[in-house]
N, C-alpha and C positions, 0 to 999 in steps of 0.2 A: 710872184707867189713862190713860197718855199716848196721844193720837191724833195720828198723823202723816198730814197731808193732802198729797196729790200730785195735780197736774193732769196728766192723760194726754191727749195730742193725739187719740188714736183712741177714747177712752172715750165711750160713748153714754148711760151711766147711772152712778149711784153704785154702788160696790162696797166692801165692807168685808172686810178680812182680818186675822186674828190672827197676829202674828209671835211665836211662842213663844220664839224665841231671844233676842229683845230685850224681850219682854213689852210690846209696844205694839200698838195697833190701827192698821192702814194703811187710810186712807180715800181711794179714788180718785174724782176728780171730772172731768167733761167740761171741755173748755177754757173754755167760757163758762157753766158751771154756777154756781149760787148757793152760795157757801161756807156761809152761814148755814143755808140749807135742807138742805144736805148734812149739816151737823153736827147739826141738829135730827133728821134721819132716823136718823143713827147713834146718837143718844142713845136712840132708841126700840127699839134692837136688843138690849136687855138679855137677853131670853130666849135669843136665838141665842148670845150670848156665854157665858151660863151653860152651855149645852150643849157649846160648844167647849172651855171650861175643864174640864168634866167628863171630856172625852176625852183631855186632855193626858197625855202619857206622859213620865215622868222621863228625863233624860239617862242613857244607858247607857254608862259608860266601857268602854274596851277595855283590859282588864288580865288578868293571870294568873287563870285559872279562869273568866273570863267566857265566856258562850255566845252566839254570834251566828249568824244564818242565812247560809249561802253557797249560792247557787243553790237557795234554798228548804229546804236541809237544815241542821239545827243543827250547829254546829261549836264545840268548846271550845278556847279559847286556852290553850296550855301554854307557859310561859316557863321557860327555864333560861339562866342567865348564861353557862354553858359552851357553849351552842349557837352556831352562826353567827348573825349579825344578821339575815340574810334570813329571810323567812317561808316555811315549807314546809308544804304541805297533805298530810295523811295521812288515814287512815280516821276521819272525824268529828272531827278535831282540826286546829288550825293551830299549828304549832311555830315558836317565835320565840326568838331569843337576844339577846345584848347587854345593855346596862343596862336595868333595869326601867322607868325613867322614860321611855324611848323606845318602849315597846311600842305605845302607841296610834298614834304617828306612823308606825311601820314597818308596822303592820297596815293602816292607812288607805292608805298608799302602795301596798301590795300589792293591796288591793281595787280601787283605782283602775286599776292596771295590768291586772288581770284583766278589769275592766269594759271598758276601752278595747279590749283585744284581742277580746273576744267581740262587742262591739257593732260594731266595725269590720268584723269578718269577716262577720257576719250582714247588715249594711247593704250591703256590697259584693255579696253574693249576691242579695239582693232587688232591688238597683238594676238588676242585669242582667235580672231577671225583668220589671221595670217599663220597661226600655228607656231608662234614664237613667244619667247619670254623676254620681257624688258628688265634690264638690270637696274636702271634708275631713270627718273625723269626730272629734269631741272629747268629753271628759267634763268635767263640772263638778259643782257641788252647788247647783242652783237650789232655791228654796224652794217654788215654786208649780207647777212643771211637771216632767214626766218626760223631755221631749224637745222639741226645736225644730228647725225647718228653714227656711233662708233661700231666697230666690228664686235666689240664685247657686249653690245646691247644697251649702251647708255645714250639716251636721247636728251637733247637740250634744245629749248625753244626761246624765241624772243618773247618777253612778257607782253610786248606791244600787240601781239595777236589778239589779246582780250579786248582791244579797242575796235578791232575789225568786225564785220558781220560774222555771225556764227558759222556760216558755210565756208568762209575763208579760213577760219581757224581749223575747221574739220578737214578741209582739203590739205592743209599743211600737215596735220597729224597723219593723214593717209600717206603722204609723201615720205615722211620720216619712218613710219612703221614699215613701209614697203622696203626701206633700206635694211631692215633686219633680215630680209630674205635675199635682196639683191643689192650689193654695194656698188652699184653703177647706175647709169641712166639709159640702159638699153631697152629694147622692146619688151622684154619680160618684166622689167621694173615698171614701165608705164602701164602695162596691162594689169599688173597687180594693184597699182594705185587706182585705176578705174574700177577694178573689182571691189576694193575696200570702200571706195567712195560711192560707188553706184553710178558713176558717170565720169567723163573726162573733165578734169579741173581747169579747162581753158578759161572760163569766166572768172574763176577765183584768182588765177595767175594774172589775168588782165587787171583785176581790181587792185592787186598789190602793186603792180607796175604803176598804175595811175595814182594811187593814194599812199603808197609806202613812205614817200618823202614827208608828207604831212603827219603821218603817225610818228616818225622819228623826231619831229619838231616839238612834240608834246612832252613837256617836262625836261627837255634837254635840247642842245644845239642840233640843228638839222644835219643829216649826213646823206650824201648822194653818191652813187657808184656808177662806174662806167668802164668801158675798156675799148 
C-alpha cells in the first residue's frame, strides 16, 4: 500500500492514518523527525492496519431507493423524473426529481444546506451563552475531524453531522463554541463544554467513534483514521 509522508510543523510524534478514499496510508512526521525511523515504525503497524481495513465500509451511493440517515432517522430516497428537481423531505422519505444521474449531486447539496442552517443556528445560540461572537460558520467535508475553530472566531463543521442524531450534532457545536473561549483541551475547556451542553458529551463522542466511518461512506469513499 502507498505511504504518503507529510512533515507537520506542530507534530510532536509520528501518526498514521488510513485514507480510505484514496487507499493510502498518511504518515505524519515532526519537522526534524527521522524519516527512516518513522517508516520503520509505520511498517510495524500491520495489526493496526488489519483492524482498520476490517472496519472499512463500502461507498454508499445516493440513488433511487437508497436509505440514508437524516438527523439520525432512516430516510429512503424516492426519485421521479416528473417531480421538481429540488429535494423535499416527507415522512421518512426524501423526494427528488430531475434526471436520475443528478440524484446524488442534488441530495448532497440539500444535505449540506440543511447542515449549514442547523449548525449556524445552534452555534449562534451557544455563542451567546459563552459570551462570544462568531465570525463565520461554514461546512465542508473534512476526513479527520467533525469541526474546527480558529482564534479569529471562524467555525467550520463536517456537513455529515446532519446525518447523525440531533444530540450528536449539538454536542459537536458545544465543543467548537467552547474553543471560542479556550483554544485547548484543558479542564476549563471541558467544563465549559459540559455547561453549554448541560452534561458531559461522553455518549455523543462514543456514538461518533462507533458510527463515524459509516457516515463518511455516504455519498463518498470511506475514510478511517488512527494513530
